[in-house]
C-alpha positions in Angstrom: -34.7 7.9 20.5 -32.7 8.5 23.7 -33.9 6.2 26.4 -31.1 6.9 28.9 -28.8 9.8 29.6 -25.7 9.4 31.8 -23.4 12.1 33.0 -19.8 10.9 33.5 -17.5 13.5 34.9 -13.7 13.6 34.4 -13.0 13.9 38.1 -9.3 14.5 38.6 -8.8 14.1 34.8 -6.9 10.9 35.2 -8.2 8.0 33.1 -7.4 5.5 35.9 -9.8 7.4 38.2 -12.8 6.7 36.1 -15.2 4.4 38.0 -16.0 1.0 36.5 -19.6 2.1 36.1 -18.5 5.3 34.3 -16.2 3.3 32.0 -19.0 0.9 31.2 -21.4 3.7 30.5 -18.9 5.2 28.1 -18.4 1.9 26.3 -22.2 1.3 26.0 -22.9 4.8 24.7 -24.0 5.4 21.1 -23.0 9.1 21.4 -20.9 11.2 23.8 -21.4 14.9 24.2 -18.0 16.6 24.5 -18.1 20.1 26.0 -15.8 22.7 24.5 -15.2 25.2 27.3 -13.4 27.9 25.3 -10.0 29.5 25.0 -7.5 28.3 27.6 -9.4 25.1 28.3 -8.5 23.0 25.3 -6.5 20.7 27.5 -9.8 19.6 29.1 -11.2 18.5 25.8 -8.0 16.5 25.2 -8.3 14.8 28.6 -11.9 13.8 27.8 -10.7 12.3 24.5 -7.9 10.4 26.3 -10.4 9.0 28.8 -12.7 7.9 26.0 -9.8 6.1 24.3 -8.6 4.5 27.6 -11.9 2.9 28.3 -12.4 1.7 24.8 -15.4 3.9 24.0 -16.4 3.6 20.4 -19.3 6.1 20.5 -19.8 9.0 18.1 -18.3 12.1 19.8 -20.4 15.2 19.4 -18.6 18.4 20.5 -20.6 21.4 21.7 -19.8 24.9 22.9 -20.6 25.5 26.6 -22.7 28.6 27.2 -20.8 31.6 28.7 -21.9 32.8 32.1 -22.3 36.5 32.7 -19.1 37.4 34.6 -20.6 40.6 36.0 -22.9 38.7 38.3 -22.0 36.9 41.6 -21.1 33.3 41.0 -24.4 31.8 42.4 -26.5 34.2 40.3 -24.5 33.3 37.2 -25.1 29.6 37.8 -28.8 30.1 38.5 -29.3 32.2 35.3 -27.3 29.6 33.3 -29.5 26.8 34.6 -32.6 28.8 33.6 -31.5 29.1 29.9 
């Protein structure tokens, strides 16, 4: 059962910019959800993997596909609709 859920962002994408608290959360995690953001953004997944390695995270990595937002809507409407899903 999940008792805690942490969100650790990649910030600038540099492993040295991860906060101490973020690094500890990644080391303590039993699982890490790794977003796959689609074509042209594979480098982001690699950056996330590099960060996990650099902090010594040993958690199971669970990739998932990010939902695609409706490009025909204005940005704020896309985000609002995406949050409602």
